[in-house]
PASEBA-1860 file (N, C-alpha, C; in nm, 3 decimals):
! residues 123
1> XXXXXXXX> -1.807/-2.498/-6.843/-1.902/-2.545/-6.904/-2.027/-2.456/-6.904 ~ -2.049/-2.443/-7.033/-2.143/-2.310/-7.096/-2.293/-2.376/-7.001 ~ -2.393/-2.237/-6.989/-2.548/-2.286/-6.939/-2.612/-2.380/-7.037 ~ -2.649/-2.492/-6.997/-2.726/-2.571/-7.075/-2.864/-2.486/-7.116 ~ -2.870/-2.487/-7.228/-3.027/-2.407/-7.267/-3.095/-2.492/-7.381 ~ -3.064/-2.644/-7.353/-3.111/-2.718/-7.438/-3.279/-2.751/-7.405 ~ -3.300/-2.685/-7.315/-3.439/-2.734/-7.242/-3.545/-2.593/-7.263 ~ -3.429/-2.498/-7.334/-3.530/-2.366/-7.389/-3.572/-2.367/-7.545
9> XXXXXXXX> -3.696/-2.303/-7.583/-3.736/-2.299/-7.722/-3.635/-2.229/-7.777 ~ -3.580/-2.272/-7.905/-3.478/-2.223/-8.011/-3.486/-2.066/-7.971 ~ -3.621/-2.006/-7.976/-3.661/-1.874/-8.046/-3.640/-1.788/-7.916 ~ -3.617/-1.881/-7.777/-3.572/-1.780/-7.653/-3.445/-1.796/-7.656 ~ -3.386/-1.850/-7.676/-3.199/-1.879/-7.628/-3.141/-1.768/-7.650 ~ -3.152/-1.687/-7.703/-3.061/-1.558/-7.734/-3.130/-1.487/-7.601 ~ -3.237/-1.421/-7.568/-3.281/-1.359/-7.454/-3.239/-1.401/-7.335 ~ -3.232/-1.560/-7.333/-3.212/-1.612/-7.178/-3.041/-1.586/-7.164
17> XXXXXXXX> -2.979/-1.635/-7.282/-2.855/-1.641/-7.259/-2.812/-1.486/-7.235 ~ -2.880/-1.390/-7.267/-2.823/-1.212/-7.238/-2.856/-1.206/-7.107 ~ -2.973/-1.253/-7.040/-3.039/-1.238/-6.922/-2.917/-1.295/-6.824 ~ -2.868/-1.434/-6.851/-2.800/-1.504/-6.793/-2.662/-1.435/-6.763 ~ -2.589/-1.367/-6.912/-2.485/-1.304/-6.891/-2.487/-1.179/-6.820 ~ -2.585/-1.131/-6.852/-2.571/-0.973/-6.740/-2.577/-1.016/-6.593 ~ -2.603/-1.112/-6.570/-2.596/-1.145/-6.391/-2.482/-1.225/-6.374 ~ -2.399/-1.262/-6.446/-2.282/-1.356/-6.466/-2.318/-1.480/-6.458
25> XXXXXXXX> -2.419/-1.562/-6.457/-2.423/-1.697/-6.470/-2.363/-1.739/-6.595 ~ -2.262/-1.825/-6.587/-2.197/-1.881/-6.729/-2.168/-2.035/-6.713 ~ -2.248/-2.072/-6.608/-2.256/-2.191/-6.593/-2.362/-2.286/-6.515 ~ -2.451/-2.352/-6.592/-2.592/-2.397/-6.467/-2.674/-2.464/-6.595 ~ -2.828/-2.465/-6.558/-2.933/-2.525/-6.622/-3.015/-2.479/-6.593 ~ -3.135/-2.457/-6.666/-3.260/-2.402/-6.697/-3.361/-2.453/-6.768 ~ -3.453/-2.445/-6.734/-3.564/-2.463/-6.818/-3.690/-2.351/-6.868 ~ -3.754/-2.360/-6.987/-3.824/-2.279/-7.021/-3.905/-2.360/-7.111
33> XXXXXXXX> -4.079/-2.331/-7.068/-4.176/-2.378/-7.113/-4.295/-2.324/-7.131 ~ -4.320/-2.310/-7.308/-4.446/-2.258/-7.321/-4.559/-2.333/-7.289 ~ -4.666/-2.251/-7.241/-4.784/-2.314/-7.162/-4.905/-2.247/-7.230 ~ -5.033/-2.302/-7.212/-5.141/-2.233/-7.242/-5.221/-2.145/-7.124 ~ -5.307/-2.102/-7.146/-5.381/-2.035/-7.007/-5.429/-2.104/-6.916 ~ -5.485/-2.217/-6.932/-5.524/-2.334/-6.811/-5.393/-2.376/-6.759 ~ -5.280/-2.414/-6.850/-5.187/-2.471/-6.730/-5.130/-2.378/-6.635 ~ -5.118/-2.250/-6.706/-5.016/-2.117/-6.630/-5.145/-2.144/-6.497
41> XXXXXXXX> -5.266/-2.132/-6.512/-5.353/-2.046/-6.397/-5.345/-2.184/-6.316 ~ -5.318/-2.310/-6.337/-5.336/-2.423/-6.284/-5.190/-2.443/-6.211 ~ -5.077/-2.396/-6.244/-4.937/-2.400/-6.199/-4.923/-2.280/-6.111 ~ -5.011/-2.141/-6.116/-5.022/-2.051/-6.040/-5.109/-2.081/-5.925 ~ -5.235/-2.164/-5.911/-5.301/-2.191/-5.831/-5.229/-2.303/-5.706 ~ -5.158/-2.373/-5.781/-5.082/-2.482/-5.721/-4.936/-2.421/-5.622 ~ -4.891/-2.335/-5.697/-4.769/-2.330/-5.644/-4.765/-2.150/-5.538 ~ -4.880/-2.063/-5.623/-4.893/-1.957/-5.530/-4.987/-1.893/-5.470
49> XXXXXXXX> -5.100/-2.038/-5.473/-5.227/-2.007/-5.405/-5.314/-1.913/-5.467 ~ -5.281/-1.888/-5.619/-5.357/-1.758/-5.673/-5.426/-1.813/-5.789 ~ -5.561/-1.824/-5.768/-5.603/-1.933/-5.904/-5.644/-1.827/-6.012 ~ -5.591/-1.793/-6.084/-5.576/-1.656/-6.212/-5.447/-1.720/-6.257 ~ -5.488/-1.649/-6.399/-5.365/-1.698/-6.507/-5.281/-1.580/-6.513 ~ -5.148/-1.609/-6.559/-5.086/-1.465/-6.551/-4.974/-1.513/-6.671 ~ -4.878/-1.433/-6.696/-4.794/-1.424/-6.818/-4.669/-1.499/-6.815 ~ -4.602/-1.510/-6.663/-4.496/-1.601/-6.643/-4.459/-1.623/-6.488
57> XXXXXXXX> -4.425/-1.723/-6.488/-4.402/-1.805/-6.343/-4.258/-1.874/-6.354 ~ -4.215/-1.827/-6.226/-4.063/-1.878/-6.216/-4.039/-1.960/-6.096 ~ -3.955/-2.080/-6.106/-3.979/-2.173/-5.992/-3.817/-2.198/-5.975 ~ -3.764/-2.113/-5.902/-3.611/-2.119/-5.871/-3.574/-2.261/-5.788 ~ -3.447/-2.302/-5.827/-3.444/-2.425/-5.742/-3.334/-2.394/-5.625 ~ -3.221/-2.314/-5.665/-3.101/-2.284/-5.578/-3.111/-2.200/-5.476 ~ -3.217/-2.127/-5.471/-3.220/-2.004/-5.394/-3.129/-1.899/-5.341 ~ -3.024/-1.916/-5.427/-2.890/-1.812/-5.387/-2.914/-1.688/-5.385
65> XXXXXXXX> -3.050/-1.631/-5.449/-3.054/-1.489/-5.460/-2.962/-1.450/-5.580 ~ -2.937/-1.303/-5.588/-2.847/-1.274/-5.675/-2.719/-1.299/-5.679 ~ -2.679/-1.437/-5.773/-2.516/-1.447/-5.743/-2.470/-1.507/-5.872 ~ -2.345/-1.465/-5.907/-2.282/-1.506/-6.040/-2.250/-1.687/-5.995 ~ -2.184/-1.698/-6.117/-2.130/-1.886/-6.086/-2.239/-1.960/-6.134 ~ -2.200/-2.087/-6.094/-2.282/-2.210/-6.166/-2.404/-2.203/-6.088 ~ -2.504/-2.256/-6.148/-2.619/-2.229/-6.088/-2.720/-2.353/-6.158 ~ -2.773/-2.433/-6.055/-2.906/-2.478/-6.106/-3.010/-2.415/-6.104
73> XXXXXXXX> -3.077/-2.321/-6.178/-3.157/-2.226/-6.165/-3.290/-2.274/-6.148 ~ -3.368/-2.342/-6.231/-3.514/-2.366/-6.230/-3.573/-2.400/-6.356 ~ -3.688/-2.332/-6.345/-3.779/-2.351/-6.427/-3.853/-2.242/-6.476 ~ -3.903/-2.175/-6.598/-4.005/-2.074/-6.617/-4.101/-2.108/-6.707 ~ -4.209/-2.072/-6.685/-4.345/-2.118/-6.755/-4.388/-1.977/-6.787 ~ -4.403/-1.973/-6.963/-4.495/-1.844/-6.989/-4.576/-1.876/-7.089 ~ -4.671/-1.782/-7.077/-4.788/-1.813/-7.148/-4.792/-1.716/-7.242 ~ -4.816/-1.737/-7.384/-4.783/-1.602/-7.446/-4.901/-1.549/-7.489
81> XXXXXXXX> -5.016/-1.581/-7.500/-5.125/-1.577/-7.502/-5.185/-1.443/-7.406 ~ -5.127/-1.453/-7.320/-5.128/-1.349/-7.180/-5.015/-1.248/-7.152 ~ -4.915/-1.254/-7.285/-4.815/-1.165/-7.277/-4.869/-1.016/-7.337 ~ -4.967/-0.972/-7.276/-5.030/-0.847/-7.345/-4.941/-0.733/-7.284 ~ -4.868/-0.713/-7.173/-4.819/-0.604/-7.175/-4.618/-0.588/-7.173 ~ -4.620/-0.737/-7.227/-4.471/-0.719/-7.234/-4.459/-0.832/-7.406 ~ -4.336/-0.801/-7.438/-4.330/-0.902/-7.528/-4.274/-1.020/-7.510 ~ -4.242/-1.133/-7.579/-4.219/-1.266/-7.530/-4.064/-1.247/-7.462
89> XXXXXXXX> -3.984/-1.175/-7.540/-3.825/-1.152/-7.506/-3.848/-1.103/-7.381 ~ -3.924/-0.978/-7.361/-3.942/-0.940/-7.237/-3.978/-1.025/-7.122 ~ -4.070/-1.102/-7.156/-4.128/-1.211/-7.046/-4.020/-1.313/-7.025 ~ -3.963/-1.353/-7.111/-3.858/-1.456/-7.062/-3.733/-1.386/-6.966 ~ -3.704/-1.279/-6.992/-3.577/-1.218/-6.945/-3.605/-1.183/-6.804 ~ -3.785/-1.143/-6.784/-3.825/-1.133/-6.658/-3.816/-1.290/-6.556 ~ -3.854/-1.359/-6.628/-3.881/-1.492/-6.567/-3.694/-1.543/-6.517 ~ -3.627/-1.518/-6.615/-3.502/-1.579/-6.571/-3.439/-1.503/-6.480
97> XXXXXXXX> -3.464/-1.350/-6.454/-3.415/-1.269/-6.365/-3.462/-1.316/-6.221 ~ -3.609/-1.372/-6.253/-3.656/-1.422/-6.120/-3.598/-1.524/-6.076 ~ -3.512/-1.638/-6.179/-3.472/-1.745/-6.106/-3.336/-1.721/-6.054 ~ -3.303/-1.641/-6.136/-3.149/-1.578/-6.051/-3.171/-1.483/-5.926 ~ -3.251/-1.485/-5.879/-3.287/-1.432/-5.708/-3.339/-1.273/-5.771 ~ -3.355/-1.220/-5.855/-3.399/-1.073/-5.840/-3.553/-1.095/-5.823 ~ -3.595/-0.974/-5.756/-3.748/-0.959/-5.711/-3.793/-0.817/-5.728 ~ -3.864/-0.742/-5.814/-3.887/-0.630/-5.815/-3.985/-0.601/-5.734
105> XXXXXXXX> -4.049/-0.707/-5.654/-4.178/-0.635/-5.571/-4.077/-0.627/-5.436 ~ -3.955/-0.625/-5.433/-3.901/-0.605/-5.291/-3.750/-0.529/-5.317 ~ -3.694/-0.515/-5.452/-3.590/-0.450/-5.457/-3.617/-0.303/-5.505 ~ -3.499/-0.229/-5.498/-3.543/-0.092/-5.534/-3.518/-0.029/-5.661 ~ -3.567/-0.110/-5.762/-3.597/-0.103/-5.901/-3.500/-0.165/-5.993 ~ -3.362/-0.244/-5.902/-3.243/-0.322/-5.983/-3.309/-0.399/-6.099 ~ -3.429/-0.480/-6.049/-3.445/-0.584/-6.134/-3.505/-0.531/-6.271 ~ -3.586/-0.426/-6.278/-3.644/-0.387/-6.402/-3.557/-0.313/-6.484
113> XXXXXXXX> -3.453/-0.243/-6.389/-3.333/-0.185/-6.434/-3.262/-0.260/-6.566 ~ -3.213/-0.374/-6.490/-3.156/-0.453/-6.541/-3.199/-0.535/-6.672 ~ -3.317/-0.548/-6.641/-3.446/-0.594/-6.716/-3.418/-0.531/-6.866 ~ -3.427/-0.393/-6.851/-3.428/-0.288/-6.937/-3.271/-0.284/-7.037 ~ -3.200/-0.309/-6.964/-3.060/-0.308/-7.009/-3.060/-0.432/-7.088 ~ -3.079/-0.546/-7.048/-3.059/-0.632/-7.136/-3.139/-0.671/-7.275 ~ -3.258/-0.605/-7.269/-3.338/-0.633/-7.391/-3.300/-0.497/-7.442 ~ -3.238/-0.367/-7.396/-3.171/-0.270/-7.508/-3.050/-0.349/-7.588
121> XXX> -2.993/-0.447/-7.503/-2.844/-0.491/-7.541/-2.923/-0.629/-7.662 ~ -3.027/-0.645/-7.661/-3.072/-0.737/-7.757/-3.105/-0.658/-7.915 ~ -3.160/-0.531/-7.892/-3.183/-0.467/-7.995/-3.333/-0.469/-8.014
END
């Protein structure tokens, strides 16, 4: 069964699918929600203890780390008005890679390199 993208806004399905293909996830589910600054600040405060707005948050479910195969990935929340350093496509790819277990704060550059490859493949 292919990845269920029914809970992803239509304009973001291509970059989400490209990120998932790049990490070998071809079966599973995730959701992407577009939110305003107040909502993302609330999510950041409630789930990360940081009372500040941010551009993207990821909420992984299966916590498998970087792994291919069927996945119940989780949710990504994006605040477009705060995406000042990244495009919306870049932001959603970033969030999806976090759902897939990648973490640019602890790896040796793998996540950001993979993110660049995915974005390059999208043109």
